[in-house]
PLY file of the C-alpha trace (Angstrom):
ply
format ascii 1.0
element vertex 294
property float x
property float y
property float z
element edge 293
property int vertex1
property int vertex2
end_header
56.23 -34.20 -21.14
58.44 -31.14 -21.33
56.40 -29.85 -24.26
53.13 -30.24 -22.35
54.62 -28.46 -19.33
55.76 -25.60 -21.58
52.33 -25.24 -23.15
50.57 -25.20 -19.76
52.98 -22.64 -18.26
52.81 -20.46 -21.37
49.01 -20.54 -21.30
48.92 -19.55 -17.61
51.33 -16.67 -18.23
49.28 -15.39 -21.19
46.03 -15.52 -19.21
47.63 -13.83 -16.21
48.99 -10.93 -18.22
45.78 -10.51 -20.24
43.62 -9.81 -17.18
44.94 -6.32 -16.30
44.94 -5.36 -19.97
41.28 -6.22 -20.26
40.51 -4.45 -17.00
42.37 -1.33 -18.13
40.49 -1.42 -21.43
37.16 -1.59 -19.57
38.15 1.27 -17.27
39.13 3.35 -20.29
35.79 2.72 -21.98
33.91 3.64 -18.82
35.93 6.79 -18.17
35.46 7.95 -21.76
31.65 7.79 -21.54
30.40 11.28 -22.26
26.96 12.86 -21.92
25.22 14.25 -24.97
25.68 17.97 -25.49
22.44 19.94 -25.82
24.24 23.23 -26.34
22.47 25.30 -28.97
19.28 23.23 -28.81
15.92 24.98 -28.44
13.99 23.97 -25.32
10.39 24.97 -24.66
9.33 24.84 -21.01
5.70 25.31 -19.96
4.82 26.57 -16.50
8.19 28.29 -16.56
7.48 31.19 -14.21
8.01 29.25 -10.97
8.80 25.93 -9.37
9.93 23.00 -11.47
9.49 24.91 -14.73
11.73 27.74 -13.61
14.32 25.30 -12.28
14.29 23.44 -15.61
14.84 26.70 -17.46
17.90 27.44 -15.34
19.45 24.01 -15.82
18.74 23.85 -19.55
20.20 27.33 -20.03
23.25 26.27 -18.02
23.62 23.39 -20.49
23.62 25.89 -23.35
20.05 25.62 -24.59
18.14 28.54 -26.02
14.87 28.72 -24.12
11.23 29.43 -24.84
9.60 30.30 -21.52
5.82 29.80 -21.48
3.57 30.78 -18.58
0.80 33.18 -17.58
2.78 35.59 -15.40
4.53 38.02 -17.72
6.44 39.87 -15.01
8.06 36.70 -13.69
8.96 35.55 -17.18
10.71 38.81 -17.99
12.73 38.69 -14.76
13.71 35.10 -15.46
14.62 35.91 -19.06
16.94 38.72 -17.99
18.61 36.51 -15.38
19.18 33.61 -17.80
20.64 35.84 -20.49
22.98 37.53 -18.02
24.07 34.25 -16.44
24.55 32.07 -19.53
24.45 34.32 -22.60
21.73 32.23 -24.25
18.76 33.34 -26.32
15.46 33.44 -24.46
11.95 34.14 -25.73
8.91 34.63 -23.52
5.38 33.50 -24.37
2.63 34.75 -22.07
-0.13 32.18 -22.40
-2.57 30.04 -20.47
-2.01 26.46 -21.63
-5.74 25.87 -21.47
-5.99 27.93 -24.66
-5.46 24.95 -26.93
-5.97 26.94 -30.13
-3.14 29.29 -29.15
-0.95 26.32 -28.25
-1.44 24.65 -31.59
-0.57 27.86 -33.42
2.46 28.52 -31.23
5.39 27.19 -33.32
4.51 29.38 -36.31
4.23 32.47 -34.11
7.67 32.06 -32.55
10.69 33.96 -33.88
12.50 31.93 -36.55
15.38 31.10 -34.20
12.99 29.35 -31.82
10.62 27.57 -34.21
12.49 24.26 -34.37
11.89 22.99 -30.85
14.34 20.24 -29.89
13.29 19.65 -26.28
9.72 20.02 -25.08
9.21 20.05 -21.32
5.51 19.70 -20.58
5.64 20.96 -17.02
2.51 23.08 -16.55
0.12 21.22 -14.27
-1.79 21.54 -11.04
-4.03 19.92 -8.46
-7.04 21.69 -7.02
-8.78 20.64 -3.84
-9.16 17.31 -2.08
-12.61 16.25 -3.22
-14.15 12.84 -2.69
-15.76 11.01 -5.59
-19.28 11.95 -4.46
-18.48 15.64 -3.99
-16.39 16.81 -6.95
-16.06 20.50 -7.72
-16.62 20.38 -11.48
-14.96 23.72 -12.10
-11.77 22.49 -10.43
-12.03 19.17 -12.27
-12.32 20.92 -15.63
-9.30 23.12 -14.93
-7.20 20.08 -13.99
-8.27 18.13 -17.07
-7.69 21.08 -19.38
-4.28 21.93 -17.90
-2.86 18.49 -17.17
-4.19 16.57 -20.17
-5.67 18.62 -23.01
-2.83 21.14 -23.02
-0.24 18.37 -23.23
-2.13 16.73 -26.09
-2.38 20.01 -28.01
1.19 21.20 -27.56
2.86 17.83 -27.99
0.89 17.18 -31.17
2.02 20.35 -32.91
5.61 20.32 -31.63
6.16 16.65 -32.44
5.20 17.26 -36.06
8.34 19.33 -36.48
10.39 16.83 -34.53
9.23 14.03 -36.81
10.05 16.03 -39.95
13.59 16.60 -38.61
13.78 13.08 -37.14
15.07 14.55 -33.92
13.68 15.70 -30.59
12.93 14.91 -26.98
9.55 15.11 -25.25
9.82 15.27 -21.47
6.57 15.14 -19.50
6.58 16.15 -15.85
4.27 13.56 -14.40
3.78 12.37 -10.82
3.76 9.40 -8.51
0.00 9.85 -8.93
0.39 8.49 -12.46
0.93 5.05 -10.94
-1.24 5.01 -7.84
-4.49 6.66 -6.85
-5.28 7.95 -3.42
-8.18 9.12 -1.32
-9.54 12.58 -2.18
-7.36 12.82 -5.26
-9.45 11.08 -7.89
-9.48 13.71 -10.62
-5.85 14.74 -10.20
-4.72 11.11 -10.20
-6.86 10.48 -13.28
-5.11 13.31 -15.14
-1.68 11.91 -14.30
-2.74 8.39 -15.28
-3.81 9.92 -18.59
-0.45 11.66 -18.95
1.29 8.34 -18.39
-0.83 6.77 -21.14
-0.03 9.64 -23.51
3.68 9.32 -22.76
3.80 5.58 -23.39
1.67 5.85 -26.52
3.95 8.58 -27.91
6.95 6.33 -27.35
5.22 3.66 -29.43
4.26 6.20 -32.10
7.85 7.40 -32.49
9.64 4.08 -32.03
10.97 4.14 -35.61
12.37 7.67 -35.25
15.14 9.37 -33.26
12.56 11.11 -31.04
12.88 10.22 -27.35
10.00 10.35 -24.86
10.50 10.59 -21.11
8.33 10.95 -18.02
9.63 12.37 -14.75
7.38 11.20 -11.92
8.16 12.86 -8.59
6.62 12.38 -5.19
6.60 15.12 -2.55
8.14 18.23 -4.10
7.85 21.48 -2.18
6.92 24.20 -4.66
3.75 26.26 -5.10
1.94 23.00 -5.89
0.31 22.45 -2.49
-0.39 26.16 -2.00
-2.31 26.10 -5.28
-4.05 22.86 -4.35
-5.26 24.34 -1.08
-6.07 27.67 -2.72
-3.65 29.83 -0.79
-3.77 28.08 2.58
-0.03 28.04 3.29
-0.38 26.37 6.70
-2.21 23.45 5.18
0.31 23.30 2.35
3.26 23.23 4.76
1.63 20.40 6.71
1.96 18.18 3.64
5.75 18.18 4.07
5.91 18.19 7.87
8.48 15.81 9.30
10.27 15.07 6.02
12.82 16.76 3.83
10.86 17.10 0.60
12.24 17.13 -2.90
12.92 20.51 -4.46
12.30 21.90 -7.92
16.05 21.71 -8.51
15.98 17.95 -7.85
13.43 17.43 -10.61
15.23 19.76 -13.02
18.32 17.64 -12.46
16.35 14.57 -13.57
15.24 16.43 -16.69
18.76 17.42 -17.65
20.04 13.91 -16.96
17.48 12.43 -19.34
18.13 15.07 -22.00
21.90 14.59 -21.94
22.11 10.83 -22.37
23.66 9.76 -25.70
21.13 9.67 -28.57
20.89 5.87 -28.50
19.78 5.98 -24.85
16.14 6.68 -24.04
15.25 7.24 -20.39
11.62 6.15 -20.37
10.82 7.28 -16.85
12.41 8.52 -13.66
10.42 7.82 -10.50
11.75 9.91 -7.63
10.55 10.13 -4.04
11.77 11.95 -0.95
13.87 9.79 1.35
11.16 9.44 3.99
8.53 8.60 1.37
7.55 5.19 -0.01
4.38 6.07 -1.96
2.10 9.01 -2.72
0.77 9.12 0.82
3.34 6.88 2.49
5.37 9.40 4.50
7.37 8.76 7.66
7.33 12.00 9.65
10.73 11.18 11.09
11.91 14.74 11.58
8.96 15.58 13.84
10.40 13.16 16.35
13.82 14.82 16.48
0 1
1 2
2 3
3 4
4 5
5 6
6 7
7 8
8 9
9 10
10 11
11 12
12 13
13 14
14 15
15 16
16 17
17 18
18 19
19 20
20 21
21 22
22 23
23 24
24 25
25 26
26 27
27 28
28 29
29 30
30 31
31 32
32 33
33 34
34 35
35 36
36 37
37 38
38 39
39 40
40 41
41 42
42 43
43 44
44 45
45 46
46 47
47 48
48 49
49 50
50 51
51 52
52 53
53 54
54 55
55 56
56 57
57 58
58 59
59 60
60 61
61 62
62 63
63 64
64 65
65 66
66 67
67 68
68 69
69 70
70 71
71 72
72 73
73 74
74 75
75 76
76 77
77 78
78 79
79 80
80 81
81 82
82 83
83 84
84 85
85 86
86 87
87 88
88 89
89 90
90 91
91 92
92 93
93 94
94 95
95 96
96 97
97 98
98 99
99 100
100 101
101 102
102 103
103 104
104 105
105 106
106 107
107 108
108 109
109 110
110 111
111 112
112 113
113 114
114 115
115 116
116 117
117 118
118 119
119 120
120 121
121 122
122 123
123 124
124 125
125 126
126 127
127 128
128 129
129 130
130 131
131 132
132 133
133 134
134 135
135 136
136 137
137 138
138 139
139 140
140 141
141 142
142 143
143 144
144 145
145 146
146 147
147 148
148 149
149 150
150 151
151 152
152 153
153 154
154 155
155 156
156 157
157 158
158 159
159 160
160 161
161 162
162 163
163 164
164 165
165 166
166 167
167 168
168 169
169 170
170 171
171 172
172 173
173 174
174 175
175 176
176 177
177 178
178 179
179 180
180 181
181 182
182 183
183 184
184 185
185 186
186 187
187 188
188 189
189 190
190 191
191 192
192 193
193 194
194 195
195 196
196 197
197 198
198 199
199 200
200 201
201 202
202 203
203 204
204 205
205 206
206 207
207 208
208 209
209 210
210 211
211 212
212 213
213 214
214 215
215 216
216 217
217 218
218 219
219 220
220 221
221 222
222 223
223 224
224 225
225 226
226 227
227 228
228 229
229 230
230 231
231 232
232 233
233 234
234 235
235 236
236 237
237 238
238 239
239 240
240 241
241 242
242 243
243 244
244 245
245 246
246 247
247 248
248 249
249 250
250 251
251 252
252 253
253 254
254 255
255 256
256 257
257 258
258 259
259 260
260 261
261 262
262 263
263 264
264 265
265 266
266 267
267 268
268 269
269 270
270 271
271 272
272 273
273 274
274 275
275 276
276 277
277 278
278 279
279 280
280 281
281 282
282 283
283 284
284 285
285 286
286 287
287 288
288 289
289 290
290 291
291 292
292 293
């Protein structure tokens, strides 16, 4: 009897004292979790002269990346380049190009300075919406621009950049998508179609590279206040502002933060998609104009 009592008490004591040890071990493991350093990596950002692209350039440079800035507006690119170099002492190269020039895109890696040719992070950000046409009244010129910019350009650039990534068995493709990749809405047929296509390209790429160390991510934001709506409404700033009336919209910096989060997870972690909406938003068109009531 005494022996049984001893065994029971000894077991209880051992279990009791093992609990905090295990807990401390877990806390240690959690506190030692570290993000992946992308310092020294080469990141190419399209649509880099404003909005989400510019914000991504800032955050990636802050993380120590050397940056290839690609956009149409040379003056803005040069100003951004100077600011990034002064702020973070990184290397920056500017490419003045319209992404609809698919031949130029496919030749791009070979035309870059040697230090920038091995692209580690590709941020396909350039994209736009034009107009609010119904299915029976589509402006074909606008439709063609959206398809060329939002789909064909991504196909062309990702194809050529991913070749190098595959040869090195390393890289990260980050596509700036949209809530419109997952739901369609009235008077947005063509734009939604382009983002659905981008979603398909993103998922297919992930399948294509599943046996490699290449990661593929989509960032799908809702209402982000940038030049997006001004471009969509062709310069009508009042109409663009009305899109965000009564809510606090997302900012370009919010989306850039998502990009850097995905890029800095450890190599065995692949963020497939980040869906992000404004607080008073539940879907593409589901907005509660709460702040108009205050």
